[in-house]
C-alpha positions as CSV (number, residue, x, y, z in Angstrom):
1,M,18.9,-42.0,-51.3
2,L,17.1,-45.3,-51.3
3,S,17.0,-47.3,-54.5
4,P,13.6,-48.5,-55.9
5,E,14.6,-52.0,-54.8
6,Q,15.2,-50.8,-51.2
7,I,11.9,-48.9,-51.1
8,N,10.1,-52.0,-52.4
9,R,11.7,-54.2,-49.7
10,Y,10.7,-51.7,-47.1
11,L,7.1,-51.1,-48.1
12,G,6.3,-54.4,-49.8
13,N,3.5,-54.4,-52.4
14,V,1.3,-52.0,-50.3
15,D,-1.8,-50.7,-51.9
16,L,-1.2,-47.2,-53.3
17,Y,-4.1,-45.6,-51.5
18,L,-3.0,-47.1,-48.1
19,L,0.5,-45.8,-48.8
20,D,-1.1,-42.4,-49.3
21,Q,-2.5,-42.6,-45.7
22,I,0.9,-43.8,-44.4
23,L,2.7,-40.8,-46.0
24,K,0.2,-38.4,-44.5
25,G,1.3,-39.5,-41.1
26,R,-2.1,-41.0,-40.2
27,F,-0.7,-43.9,-38.3
28,N,1.9,-44.5,-35.6
29,P,3.6,-47.6,-34.1
30,D,1.5,-47.5,-30.9
31,M,-1.4,-48.7,-33.0
32,K,-2.8,-52.2,-33.2
33,V,-3.4,-53.1,-36.9
34,L,-5.9,-55.7,-38.2
35,D,-5.9,-56.7,-41.9
36,A,-9.3,-58.3,-42.4
37,G,-8.9,-60.4,-45.5
38,C,-5.1,-60.2,-45.3
39,G,-4.2,-62.7,-48.1
40,E,-0.5,-63.2,-48.1
41,G,0.1,-59.9,-46.3
42,R,1.0,-57.5,-49.0
43,N,-0.3,-54.5,-47.0
44,L,1.4,-55.5,-43.8
45,S,5.2,-55.3,-44.6
46,Y,5.5,-51.6,-43.6
47,F,3.7,-52.1,-40.3
48,L,5.7,-55.2,-39.4
49,R,9.0,-53.5,-40.2
50,N,8.0,-50.4,-38.1
51,G,7.1,-52.1,-34.8
52,Y,3.3,-52.1,-35.1
53,H,1.3,-54.9,-33.4
54,V,-0.1,-56.6,-36.5
55,E,-2.8,-59.2,-36.9
56,G,-4.4,-60.7,-39.9
57,I,-7.2,-63.0,-40.8
58,D,-8.2,-64.7,-44.1
59,R,-10.2,-67.7,-45.0
60,N,-7.5,-69.0,-47.3
61,E,-5.3,-71.4,-45.4
62,D,-2.4,-71.2,-47.9
63,A,-2.4,-67.4,-47.6
64,I,-2.2,-67.5,-43.8
65,R,0.7,-70.0,-44.1
66,M,2.5,-67.5,-46.3
67,I,1.9,-64.4,-44.1
68,K,3.2,-66.4,-41.1
69,F,6.4,-67.2,-43.1
70,V,6.7,-63.5,-44.2
71,A,6.2,-62.2,-40.7
72,R,8.9,-64.6,-39.3
73,L,11.3,-63.3,-42.0
74,T,10.5,-59.7,-41.2
75,V,10.5,-59.8,-37.4
76,T,12.4,-62.4,-35.3
77,N,10.0,-64.7,-33.4
78,Y,6.9,-62.8,-34.5
79,P,3.9,-64.6,-32.9
80,E,2.3,-66.9,-35.5
81,E,-1.0,-66.8,-33.6
82,H,-1.4,-63.2,-34.8
83,F,-2.5,-64.7,-38.1
84,Q,-5.4,-67.0,-38.4
85,I,-8.0,-68.6,-40.7
86,G,-11.4,-67.0,-40.4
87,D,-14.3,-65.2,-42.0
88,L,-15.3,-61.6,-41.9
89,L,-18.8,-62.6,-41.2
90,Q,-17.8,-63.4,-37.6
91,L,-14.4,-62.0,-36.6
92,P,-12.9,-63.8,-33.6
93,Y,-11.8,-60.8,-31.6
94,P,-13.3,-58.6,-28.8
95,G,-14.7,-55.3,-30.0
96,D,-12.8,-52.0,-30.1
97,Q,-9.4,-53.7,-30.3
98,F,-7.7,-52.1,-33.3
99,Q,-6.6,-48.5,-34.1
100,L,-6.4,-49.4,-37.8
101,V,-8.5,-52.0,-39.6
102,I,-7.6,-52.7,-43.3
103,C,-10.1,-54.4,-45.6
104,N,-8.7,-54.4,-49.1
105,A,-10.6,-56.0,-52.0
106,V,-12.8,-58.3,-49.8
107,L,-16.3,-56.7,-49.4
108,H,-17.1,-57.1,-53.1
109,F,-17.2,-60.9,-52.5
110,A,-20.3,-60.6,-50.4
111,E,-23.1,-62.7,-51.8
112,S,-26.0,-60.6,-50.6
113,E,-27.0,-57.4,-49.0
114,D,-27.2,-59.1,-45.6
115,E,-23.8,-60.5,-46.0
116,F,-22.3,-57.2,-47.0
117,W,-23.8,-55.4,-44.0
118,Q,-22.8,-58.2,-41.6
119,M,-19.2,-57.9,-42.7
120,W,-19.4,-54.1,-42.4
121,K,-20.9,-54.5,-38.9
122,E,-18.0,-56.8,-37.9
123,L,-15.4,-54.3,-39.3
124,T,-17.1,-51.5,-37.3
125,R,-17.0,-53.6,-34.2
126,M,-13.2,-54.1,-34.5
127,V,-12.2,-50.4,-34.7
128,A,-11.4,-48.7,-31.4
129,P,-12.7,-45.2,-30.7
130,D,-10.7,-42.7,-32.7
131,G,-9.3,-45.6,-34.8
132,Y,-9.4,-45.8,-38.6
133,L,-11.1,-48.1,-41.1
134,F,-9.5,-48.3,-44.5
135,V,-11.6,-50.1,-47.2
136,R,-11.1,-50.7,-50.9
137,T,-14.0,-52.4,-52.7
138,A,-15.6,-52.5,-56.1
139,S,-18.4,-50.0,-56.8
140,V,-20.6,-48.4,-59.3
141,L,-20.2,-44.9,-57.9
142,G,-19.2,-42.2,-60.3
143,L,-18.4,-44.4,-63.2
144,D,-20.2,-45.3,-66.4
145,L,-19.3,-49.0,-66.7
146,P,-21.3,-51.7,-68.6
147,V,-22.4,-53.8,-65.7
148,K,-25.3,-56.1,-65.7
149,K,-27.3,-56.6,-62.5
150,Q,-27.6,-60.1,-61.2
151,D,-29.6,-59.6,-58.0
152,V,-29.7,-57.1,-55.1
153,G,-26.2,-55.6,-54.8
154,R,-24.4,-58.0,-57.2
155,Y,-23.5,-57.3,-60.8
156,W,-21.7,-59.0,-63.7
157,L,-18.6,-56.9,-64.6
158,P,-17.1,-56.6,-68.1
159,D,-14.3,-59.0,-67.1
160,G,-16.9,-61.7,-66.5
161,S,-16.7,-61.7,-62.7
162,L,-19.7,-61.4,-60.4
163,R,-19.2,-58.8,-57.6
164,F,-21.1,-57.0,-54.9
165,L,-20.8,-53.3,-55.9
166,L,-21.0,-50.4,-53.5
167,D,-23.7,-48.0,-54.7
168,R,-25.1,-44.7,-53.6
169,S,-27.6,-46.2,-51.2
170,H,-24.8,-48.1,-49.4
171,W,-22.6,-45.0,-49.3
172,D,-25.4,-42.8,-48.0
173,T,-26.1,-45.3,-45.2
174,I,-22.5,-45.4,-44.2
175,L,-22.3,-41.6,-44.1
176,A,-25.5,-41.4,-42.1
177,S,-24.1,-43.8,-39.4
178,E,-23.4,-42.3,-36.0
179,N,-20.2,-44.4,-35.9
180,W,-18.0,-42.6,-38.4
181,E,-16.4,-39.4,-39.5
182,L,-15.2,-39.1,-43.1
183,V,-11.4,-38.7,-43.2
184,E,-10.9,-38.5,-47.0
185,P,-13.3,-37.8,-49.8
186,L,-14.5,-41.0,-51.4
187,K,-12.2,-41.9,-54.3
188,V,-13.3,-44.0,-57.2
189,V,-11.1,-45.2,-60.0
190,S,-11.7,-47.2,-63.2
191,V,-9.5,-50.2,-63.6
192,D,-9.0,-50.7,-67.3
193,E,-12.7,-50.0,-67.8
194,Q,-13.4,-53.4,-66.3
195,R,-14.4,-52.4,-62.8
196,G,-14.6,-49.4,-60.5
197,M,-12.7,-49.4,-57.2
198,S,-13.7,-47.2,-54.3
199,T,-11.4,-46.1,-51.5
200,I,-13.0,-45.4,-48.1
201,V,-11.1,-43.9,-45.1
202,L,-13.1,-43.4,-42.0
203,Q,-12.4,-42.6,-38.3
204,K,-14.6,-44.0,-35.6
205,K,-16.1,-41.4,-33.3
206,A,-15.0,-41.6,-29.7
């Protein structure tokens, strides 16, 4: 039996809801994986260790430097060019390239409706037919939190942060899209009554 320390080394600090999808057997090592807004790569350790083709992009230069270092430690001679500095508003990849696209805690930094939907458009463009999109983002769905509206889409949260929050109109638009099939029911959790976080798992129609 693996110890907690061994499990942690194997999985890394993977998001709990992404781990749920891994344990359900949703993914396999033939898949190409993109983490859009990868940070230092906390959601990529499992995929690197299990032979997936993994790429990541983030606008934070220090974070990209760290994920390159982590990838080298995990897989001998892993290509550094798989990790690059960039923005979700214009992803530098051809379309339909990835069987799994991860976007964890990024979309709520959109500064307007147009910016949110442009990032969503780019994520949609990245996913190959029959591929998956995994998103975690702040939302107002299903929760009674004391938020104060700043402008269209953005709210002040109880923790003092300003975030773009997914609401019912956004979710209805996503569900009505011809691009996606819903894989899991939308899950929303309250984080210490400071913000709500929604988990979205979609599969792109062939």
